[in-house]
N, C-alpha and C positions, 0 to 999 in steps of 0.2 A: 787676206788680201789686204785692208787698212793696212796692216801693221808693215808689212811688205811695202807698200807705196809710201807711208813716213819713212822710212829707211833710205827707199832710194831717192827722197827729197832731199836729204844731206849732202847727194853728189857734186850738185853744181857749186856747194860752199868750198868743200874739202879738194876739189880740182881748183880751185881759184886760189886757196891758201898756197900748194905747192907749185913753185915754180921752175918745173923741169920742163922738158921734152915730152908729148903729150904720151907718144909711144913707151917712155919708161914709166909713164904714170898707168897705164891700161895695161901694162905687161905686169908690173909690179902687184898692182892692186889684184888681176887674177891668178897670180901665183898665191897671194897670202888668202885669198877666197879659196881659192883649191885645197889649200893646207888646212884651212880650220873647217872647211867641210869633211877633209877626210877623216880630220882628229875627232870629228861626230859619228862619221857614219863607221869609220875603222875598216871600210872594205869596198871595193868598186866592182860591181857585179854589173858589166855592161850589157844587155838584151838588144842585140844591136837590129835595128830597124832602120827604114827610110825615115820614117818620123822623128828618130831620136837624132839622126845625124842631121837633119833639115834643121831642126830646131838648136842645136849645140852651134852650126855654123853660122845661122842667122842671129844668135843672140851674140855669138863672139864677134860679128860683124857690127851689131848695134854697139855693144859696149866700145868699140875701137872708135868708132865714128861719133861717139856722144862725147868722148873725153878729147877729143881732138877738136870737134866743133866749139867745145866749150872755151876752146884758147883761140878762137879767132871769130868769136862772136859773143856776145853776152850772154850771161845763164839764162836770163830768163826767154831769150830768143831761141837758145838750144834746146831749152825742154819743152817752150810750146809747141813748137815746131814740129818736135817727135810727136806729139801728142795728135797728129793727124791719123794716126795708128787705127785706132778704132773705125773708123771708116774705111781704112785698107785691109781691115780684119772683116770687116763686112762685106767687102767686094770678094775677097778669096772666099768666104764662105758660098759667096753665089758663085763664084765661076766654077771652081774645085769642088765644093759639096754639094752644088744644085740644089742652095737654099734658094727661096724666093727674095727678091730685092723688093722694099715696102716702099713707102712715100716719105717717111720720116728719114730712111736711109739716104734717099736721093737728096732731099731739103738739106741734109747733115754735109752730103759730100758737097755740093754747090756753097756752103756757107764756111765750108774749110777749105775749099778753094780761093775764097775772096778774101780769108783771114790770113791764109798764105801769102797771097799778092800784097796783102798791107804791110804784111812783115817784110818780105822782100823788096816793097819799094822803100823800105826806111835807109836802105844801101844798097846800091845798084851795082857798086863796084868794090873792089880792093878785098881785104882780108874777110870783114864781114860777110859779105853775099856770099863768100866759099862755106864760111862758117856754118851760114844759114843753109846753103846747099848741103853740107855734110849732115846737117840736123836732119834734113828732110830725107835722107838717104837712111841715116839711124831708125828714124819712125817707119819706114820701109820694110826694113828689117826688124823691128822690133812688133812689126805687124804679123811677119810670116813664124817669127817665135813663139806667138800668141796661137798661131793657128797647127804648128807643126806639134806643140806641148799639149794643144788640148784633144790631139789625135791619139794620143799618150793617155788618156784619161785613165783606160781600163787595166794599166798597167803598173803594179804597185812598185812605187818608187823610179819609177821610168821620169818623172818629170825632174826630180833632183837628180839622176844619172845624166840627162840632159847638159842640165846648169852645168855640171861637174865638168863634163867633158869640154861643154862651153869655154871654161877657163882652162882648161889645158890649150887648146886652139887659140884663145885671146895671147894668152902668156907666151906661149911658142910663137906664135906672129908678130906680136907685138915686141920683144927683146931680140929678134931677129932683124927687127929694122933698127930699135934702139943702139944695138950695139955700133951702129956706125955711127951714133952721134955721143956728145961728149958725155962723159958719165954725172950723173946728179950729184948735185952740192946737198947732201944731207944736215938738214938742221933739226932742232926740237920742233917745231912746227911742221915740217915739211916729213919728219918722220911719224909722229902721232897723227898726221893727216894720211898719210898713206896708210898706215894701221887699222885706220876707223873706216877706211873706203874698199880695204879688204875683208876687216872680219865684220862689220856692222852693215856699212853701205850694201853692198852685193851680197857677203858671206851669209850673215843671218837671214838676210832678207830673202834669200835664196831658198832657206828652211821653210820660212811662211809662203813664199809663192807655190812650195812643189806642194804645199798639203792643200792650199787654197783652190789652186785651179783642177783638181781635180774635183771639187763640188760644187765650182760656178762654171757659167758659160763662157767663153773666150771673149766675146763682146761684152758681158756683165765684168769679166775679171780686169778689163781695159777701162770700163768706167770708174771701176772703183780706184782703180789707181790713177784718177785726176787728181786726187790729191797730192800726188808728186809734183805738176807742175803749178799749183797752187801755192804751196810752201817753197818750192827750191828757190825762187827768187826773191823769197822773203828771209831768207834765211842769209842770200850772196847780201842781199843790202842793208841787214842788218850789221852786219859783221865786217863785209868789203867796202860797201857805201856803192854798189853800182845799182843803178836805178833804170828800171825798164822807160823805153821811149814811150811816148803817146802812140806810134806804132803797134806795138808790144802790146798795150795795152787794148786797142781797139783791135786787132788782129787775133791777139791772144784771147780775148772775150769771144768774139765770132767762132771760133774755134771748140771752145771750151763748154759753152753755153748748147751751141748746135747738137756737139758729141752727146752730151748729157743728157738733153730733152730726147733724143733720137733715141739713147739706151734706155731710158723712161718707157718713151712709148711703147716702144719692143716689148720691153718686160710684162707691162701689163698686157699687150696682148696675147704673150705667152700663156700669162696665168689665165687670161680668158679662156683662150684654147683647151685648157687644162681642167679649167673648172666643171 
């Protein structure tokens, strides 16, 4: 999961380096990732189930919204807002898996909402507001992907199957929209960047994710993935020079710290309960 999160963290940088319509980026990224994964597995044997379909649709929506949000708001905002997902994951577990809600989860929820309020207060109107809103939706879809994928933990290869299916859905949906947009102008930078996105950032990352998600809880997987929002804006700042605002630092700190603390407390409780 750590290796997966590190690869995910390069997404904001490569998306910023490609001056294309976001639907061309999300569509071609998933197309390349799908071909890459198929070349590794050499076969696709889908074991159809509602969790499989749910994970595929949720991940496809997450990928599309994340790419679009990166084009309308800062990379730091896009990734930090997306990381309200662990709180949402905990809520789904309470609502649908009948798990008990704990005090640290409620504190994390309040802190996350406060952090989101700060991030949205940075720009109350214009494109950046809508970019932030799309990032919020991406986080919601991200949390559902974790939930549905975790429900497949006993199926060998099921997680990778759902990820492959999600790339098919994302590629078809995105390229259908992109077909009505001007064709992308391929340069050396954009060409290498879209290959890096497809092969590394989500292709190879999917292999690591499918292995790790079957061996840790959904919330723990989300917490390990916090590596992504920590490094994502760093790569963008170093290469592109896009600096996060004070609101992003404050709101992001609230979200990441509260989510991390809640995960650590929950992990200790689980360890004590099984001791």
